[in-house]
C-alpha positions in Angstrom: -10.3 33.6 -76.5 -13.6 35.4 -76.8 -13.2 36.9 -73.3 -9.6 38.0 -73.9 -8.9 41.4 -75.4 -6.0 40.8 -77.7 -4.4 43.4 -79.9 -1.9 42.7 -82.7 0.4 45.4 -84.1 3.2 45.1 -86.6 4.6 48.6 -87.4 5.7 49.7 -90.9 9.2 51.1 -90.9 7.9 54.7 -90.9 5.8 53.9 -87.8 8.8 53.0 -85.6 9.7 55.5 -82.9 13.1 56.7 -81.8 12.2 58.6 -78.7 10.2 58.2 -75.5 7.9 61.2 -75.5 7.3 63.7 -78.3 5.3 61.3 -80.4 1.5 60.6 -80.6 0.2 57.1 -79.7 -0.2 54.5 -82.4 -3.2 53.1 -80.6 -5.2 52.9 -77.3 -5.2 49.9 -75.0 -7.5 49.0 -72.2 -5.9 47.7 -68.9 -6.2 44.0 -68.8 -5.4 43.7 -72.6 -2.8 41.5 -74.3 -0.7 43.0 -77.0 1.1 41.0 -79.7 3.9 43.0 -81.1 6.6 42.9 -83.7 9.8 44.8 -82.8 12.7 45.6 -85.1 16.3 45.2 -84.1 18.5 48.1 -83.0 19.7 48.7 -86.6 16.2 48.8 -88.0 16.9 45.6 -89.9 19.5 47.2 -92.1 22.5 45.2 -91.0 21.9 41.9 -92.6 25.5 40.6 -93.4 29.0 41.0 -92.2 29.5 43.5 -95.0 26.8 45.9 -93.8 28.6 48.3 -91.6 26.2 50.3 -89.4 28.0 53.6 -90.2 27.3 53.0 -93.9 23.8 51.5 -93.9 22.2 53.3 -90.8 21.5 57.0 -90.3 22.0 58.6 -86.9 19.9 59.3 -84.9 17.6 56.6 -86.4 18.9 53.8 -84.3 17.3 51.6 -81.6 13.7 51.9 -82.8 10.8 50.9 -80.6 7.3 49.8 -81.3 4.7 52.2 -80.0 3.9 54.3 -78.1 0.6 53.0 -76.8 -1.9 55.0 -74.9 -3.2 53.0 -71.9 -6.8 54.1 -71.0 -7.1 55.6 -67.6 -3.3 56.0 -66.9 -2.5 59.3 -65.2 0.6 60.7 -63.6 1.1 59.1 -60.2 -0.1 55.7 -61.4 2.0 52.6 -62.2 2.0 50.8 -65.5 2.5 47.0 -65.3 3.8 45.1 -68.4 4.1 41.3 -68.1 6.2 39.7 -70.8 4.4 36.6 -71.8 6.7 35.5 -74.6 9.7 37.0 -76.5 10.6 35.0 -79.6 13.2 35.8 -82.4 11.4 36.7 -85.6 14.4 35.6 -87.8 16.9 32.8 -88.0 19.8 35.2 -87.9 21.0 38.0 -85.7 23.9 40.4 -85.7 26.4 42.1 -83.3 29.0 44.7 -83.9 31.8 46.8 -82.5 31.8 50.5 -83.1 34.8 52.9 -83.2 33.6 55.1 -80.3 31.0 53.0 -78.5 31.3 50.3 -75.9 33.0 49.8 -72.5 36.5 49.1 -73.8 37.0 52.0 -76.2 37.4 55.8 -76.2 34.2 57.8 -76.4 33.4 61.4 -76.7 33.2 61.7 -72.9 36.2 59.4 -72.3 38.7 60.9 -74.7 42.0 59.1 -75.1 44.8 59.4 -77.7 44.6 56.1 -79.3 43.1 54.7 -82.6 39.4 53.8 -82.4 38.3 50.2 -82.5 37.6 48.6 -85.9 33.9 48.5 -87.0 33.2 44.8 -87.4 29.9 42.9 -87.8 29.3 39.3 -86.5 26.4 37.2 -87.9 24.9 34.7 -85.6 22.8 31.7 -86.5 19.5 31.5 -84.5 18.1 28.0 -84.1 14.7 28.5 -82.4 13.9 24.8 -82.3 17.1 23.8 -80.5 17.0 27.1 -78.5 20.6 28.0 -79.3 22.6 30.8 -81.1 25.9 30.1 -82.9 28.8 32.5 -82.7 31.4 32.6 -85.5 34.7 34.3 -85.0 35.5 36.8 -87.8 39.3 36.5 -87.5 39.6 32.8 -87.0 37.8 29.5 -87.3 36.4 29.3 -83.8 32.6 28.9 -83.3 30.4 27.9 -80.3 26.8 27.5 -79.5 25.2 29.4 -76.6 21.7 29.0 -75.1 19.0 31.2 -76.6 17.8 33.6 -73.8 15.6 36.2 -75.5 15.1 39.6 -73.8 14.2 43.2 -74.5 16.9 45.9 -74.0 14.5 48.8 -74.3 11.1 49.4 -72.6 9.7 52.6 -71.2 7.1 55.3 -70.9 7.1 58.9 -71.9 9.1 61.1 -69.5 7.4 64.0 -67.5 7.1 67.7 -68.4 6.8 67.1 -72.1 10.3 65.9 -72.4 11.4 63.6 -75.3 14.4 61.3 -74.7 16.3 59.3 -77.3 15.5 55.6 -77.0 19.2 54.8 -76.4 19.2 56.6 -73.1 18.0 54.8 -69.9 16.6 56.8 -67.0 13.7 56.9 -64.5 11.2 56.5 -67.4 12.9 53.2 -68.5 14.5 53.3 -71.9 17.6 51.3 -73.0 18.4 49.6 -69.7 19.8 46.5 -71.5 19.3 44.2 -68.5 19.2 40.4 -69.3 16.7 40.1 -66.4 14.0 41.5 -68.8 12.9 38.1 -70.2 9.6 36.3 -70.6 7.9 35.7 -67.3 8.9 39.1 -65.9 6.5 41.9 -64.9 7.9 45.4 -65.4 6.6 48.3 -63.3 6.9 51.8 -64.7 5.8 55.1 -63.1 3.3 56.9 -65.3 4.4 60.5 -66.1 1.8 61.6 -68.7 -1.8 60.8 -69.5 -1.9 57.4 -71.2 1.6 56.4 -70.1 2.7 56.1 -73.7 4.8 52.9 -73.4 6.9 51.4 -76.1 9.1 48.3 -76.5 12.1 47.4 -78.7 15.7 46.3 -79.0 15.3 42.6 -78.9 18.3 40.4 -77.9 18.7 36.7 -78.5 21.0 36.8 -75.5 23.3 39.3 -73.9 26.2 39.1 -71.4 25.9 41.3 -68.3 27.1 44.8 -69.1 26.7 44.5 -72.9 30.4 45.2 -72.9 31.0 45.7 -76.6 27.9 47.9 -76.9 25.7 45.5 -78.8 24.1 42.1 -77.9 22.9 39.4 -80.3 20.5 41.7 -82.0 17.4 40.6 -83.9 13.7 41.4 -84.5 11.2 39.9 -82.0 7.6 38.7 -81.9 6.6 39.6 -78.4 3.5 39.3 -76.4 2.8 41.4 -73.3 -0.1 41.7 -70.9 -0.9 45.3 -69.9 -2.5 46.5 -66.7 -2.6 49.6 -64.4 -2.2 50.2 -60.7 -4.0 53.4 -59.8 -2.7 55.9 -57.3 0.6 54.0 -56.7 3.9 55.7 -57.7 7.0 53.9 -58.9 10.1 56.1 -58.8 12.4 53.8 -61.0 11.6 50.9 -63.2 11.1 47.7 -61.2 10.7 44.1 -62.2 9.2 41.0 -60.6 9.3 37.4 -61.5 8.0 34.3 -59.6 10.9 34.3 -57.3 12.5 37.8 -57.2 12.0 41.5 -56.8 14.3 43.8 -58.8 15.0 47.5 -58.9 16.9 49.4 -61.5 19.0 52.5 -61.5 20.4 54.3 -64.5 23.1 57.0 -64.2 26.7 57.9 -64.7 29.1 57.1 -63.1 28.3 53.4 -62.5 28.5 53.8 -58.8 25.5 56.1 -58.9 23.5 53.7 -61.0 24.4 51.0 -58.4 23.3 53.3 -55.5 20.0 54.2 -57.2 19.1 50.6 -57.7 20.1 49.6 -54.2 18.3 52.5 -52.6 15.1 51.7 -54.5 15.2 48.1 -53.5 15.8 48.9 -49.9 13.0 51.4 -49.7 10.6 49.2 -51.7 11.2 46.2 -49.5 11.1 48.3 -46.3 7.7 49.6 -47.3 6.5 46.2 -48.5 7.5 44.3 -45.3 6.9 47.1 -42.9 10.4 47.0 -41.6 12.8 49.7 -40.5 15.0 51.0 -43.4 18.3 50.2 -41.6 17.1 46.7 -40.8 16.1 46.4 -44.5 19.5 47.9 -45.6 21.2 45.2 -43.5 19.1 42.4 -45.0 19.6 43.5 -48.6 23.3 43.8 -48.0 23.5 40.2 -47.1 20.7 38.6 -49.3 20.8 40.8 -52.4 22.6 40.4 -55.8 23.5 43.1 -58.3 23.3 42.1 -61.9 24.8 44.6 -64.4 22.6 46.0 -67.1 24.7 48.1 -69.5 28.0 49.9 -69.1 28.0 51.4 -72.6 25.0 53.6 -73.1 24.6 57.3 -72.4 23.6 56.2 -68.9 24.7 53.0 -67.2 22.2 50.6 -65.7 22.4 48.4 -62.6 19.9 46.0 -61.1 19.4 45.2 -57.4 17.7 41.8 -56.9 16.5 39.9 -53.9 14.8 36.4 -53.6 11.3 36.6 -52.3 12.1 33.8 -49.8 14.2 36.3 -47.8 11.3 38.8 -47.4 8.6 36.4 -46.5 6.9 36.4 -49.9 5.0 39.6 -49.2 2.8 40.6 -52.1 3.8 43.7 -54.1 1.6 46.0 -56.2 -1.6 44.3 -55.0 -0.6 41.0 -56.4 -0.3 42.3 -59.9 2.5 39.9 -61.0 0.4 36.8 -60.0 -2.7 38.3 -61.7 -0.9 38.9 -65.0 0.9 35.6 -64.8 -2.5 33.9 -64.6 -3.8 36.0 -67.5 -0.7 34.9 -69.5 -1.3 31.3 -68.7 -4.9 31.6 -69.9 -3.8 33.3 -73.1 -1.2 30.5 -73.8 -3.8 27.8 -73.1 -6.5 29.4 -75.2 -4.2 30.3 -78.2 
């Protein structure tokens, strides 16, 4: 791999970040590089058994740590950062999930106040079998257990917001953040609009798998060994985080209420495809209405996240972002072959 620029980075606990923006870069990366990362779970590795309640072993606001940020050489506001996820692999043979008293889709929160007792704080420990590619769920209040396919993803990826703003990593918005979409798995390229010099991207919140919506507020959470290819598209703006795999284009939207997150994602996909294909917006609106799907990201965070998704077969396989996904996919294949 002498002609590949590969950087490996494993942060110490004190080097983890809890915001996008407001923190100096941990290193500089040239476009075209490959970065091998270790990311900690959303609890910072402190919840290790069913007896470790997050409210007792974790300290707010030090939750949902990310690895980074990284300064990408040449990235300036108005550019687009491209991150291709080559591999996302659990770093442990166990993972955890929890319920929180005032967090999740089916409980009272500080903004959805109801006169009822809060949910119990409970921890579930999952077995992770990387060889068999499964995770095993064990009920806490019964003897039921079941295996589910391992489907690793990252819940949190983003860049620094504009205007010197710092945002908690738990909040998804136009800069990315805690979008918690199961679509963000290996083989996907994420496009993020650059807001500050260097972009300052960071990644974290690894999930062995997650149902759409992350309804209880947490997924099957674990540390990850992740490899990403990094590149830059100069002079091209991206208003909301977008994703591309071999077969689909995807737009995200994060907001409250959920209808607005849905509208943002659909609007971005319609305008993106319209520009890409050179088609009238109303014609594109009609096409996406019939050919698109709408996977749910999260319905529990400070903002909710929706994804608008369309198969490339319906848009004539037009090339987006100057063919960046195919370029990074080829780089990923070469890295895997040469490793």
